[in-house]
C-alpha positions as CSV (number, residue, x, y, z in Angstrom):
1,M,40.4,-102.6,135.6
2,K,43.5,-101.9,137.8
3,S,43.6,-102.8,141.4
4,S,43.0,-99.9,143.8
5,R,45.7,-101.2,146.1
6,A,48.9,-99.2,146.0
7,Q,51.9,-101.1,144.6
8,P,55.1,-100.8,146.7
9,R,57.8,-98.7,145.2
10,T,60.9,-100.4,144.1
11,D,62.7,-97.4,142.7
12,H,63.8,-95.6,145.9
13,L,67.4,-95.1,147.2
14,T,68.3,-96.4,150.6
15,D,71.0,-95.1,152.7
16,T,72.9,-98.4,152.2
17,I,72.8,-97.9,148.5
18,L,74.0,-94.4,148.6
19,R,76.8,-95.3,151.0
20,E,78.0,-98.2,148.7
21,A,77.9,-96.0,145.6
22,A,79.7,-92.9,147.2
23,P,83.3,-94.2,146.7
24,E,82.8,-95.0,143.1
25,A,81.1,-91.7,142.6
26,K,83.9,-89.8,144.4
27,A,86.5,-91.5,142.2
28,E,84.7,-90.7,139.0
29,I,84.5,-86.9,140.1
30,R,88.1,-87.0,141.0
31,Q,89.1,-88.4,137.6
32,Q,86.9,-85.8,135.8
33,N,88.5,-83.1,137.8
34,L,92.0,-84.3,136.9
35,E,91.1,-84.4,133.2
36,K,90.1,-80.7,133.5
37,L,93.7,-79.6,134.4
38,T,95.8,-78.0,131.8
39,D,99.3,-79.3,131.0
40,D,100.9,-76.7,133.5
41,Q,98.3,-77.6,136.2
42,Q,99.0,-81.3,135.6
43,A,102.8,-80.7,136.1
44,V,102.2,-78.9,139.4
45,Y,99.8,-81.7,140.7
46,E,102.3,-84.4,139.7
47,I,105.1,-82.6,141.7
48,I,102.7,-82.4,144.8
49,R,102.0,-86.2,144.5
50,E,105.8,-86.9,144.2
51,H,106.9,-84.6,147.1
52,D,104.1,-84.9,149.8
53,G,104.2,-81.8,151.9
54,V,106.0,-79.6,149.4
55,R,106.3,-75.9,150.2
56,P,105.6,-73.3,147.6
57,D,109.2,-72.2,146.9
58,A,110.3,-75.8,146.4
59,L,107.1,-76.5,144.3
60,Y,107.7,-73.5,142.0
61,E,111.4,-74.4,141.6
62,A,110.5,-78.0,140.6
63,Y,107.8,-76.8,138.4
64,C,110.2,-74.4,136.5
65,E,112.4,-77.4,136.0
66,R,109.8,-79.6,134.8
67,V,108.1,-77.4,132.0
68,V,109.5,-75.6,129.0
69,E,107.8,-72.3,129.5
70,P,106.9,-71.9,133.2
71,Q,104.2,-69.6,134.2
72,T,104.5,-66.9,137.0
73,R,104.4,-67.7,140.7
74,R,101.0,-65.8,140.9
75,T,99.6,-68.2,138.1
76,M,100.9,-71.2,139.9
77,T,99.1,-70.0,143.1
78,N,95.9,-69.7,141.0
79,H,96.5,-73.3,139.9
80,L,96.8,-74.4,143.4
81,Q,93.5,-72.7,144.4
82,K,91.7,-74.4,141.6
83,M,93.2,-77.9,142.7
84,R,92.0,-77.1,146.3
85,R,88.5,-76.4,145.0
86,Y,88.5,-79.6,143.0
87,N,89.6,-81.4,146.2
88,L,92.8,-82.6,144.6
89,V,95.3,-81.0,146.9
90,E,95.1,-79.6,150.5
91,A,97.2,-76.9,152.1
92,E,98.5,-77.0,155.6
93,G,100.1,-74.1,157.5
94,R,100.3,-70.4,156.5
95,G,102.8,-68.2,154.6
96,T,106.3,-69.7,154.3
97,A,105.2,-72.7,156.5
98,R,102.5,-73.6,154.1
99,A,102.7,-77.2,152.5
100,Y,100.8,-78.9,149.9
101,R,99.7,-82.5,149.8
102,A,97.7,-84.6,147.3
103,V,94.4,-85.7,148.6
């Protein structure tokens, strides 16, 4: 017959465990997001990493020099939006003063 006393649970997560696991989880999510990028998106991301604070015009120019068949500026803007949603890049400023940085 089983004891009627409740056994303490040992399978719960503490705040400490979660805090310790967070950096590794973030790094894994980041890596998965990087792997989701197409070749063109990867080229844009690498340019941003190499030129911290790059403006859209300079970014597009560097992108066109790097790839064989560059896509349109609008498509590059869509790529940038995707990378922002994935928390791979951040944008500062507006309009012609906007600059992109790798996170």
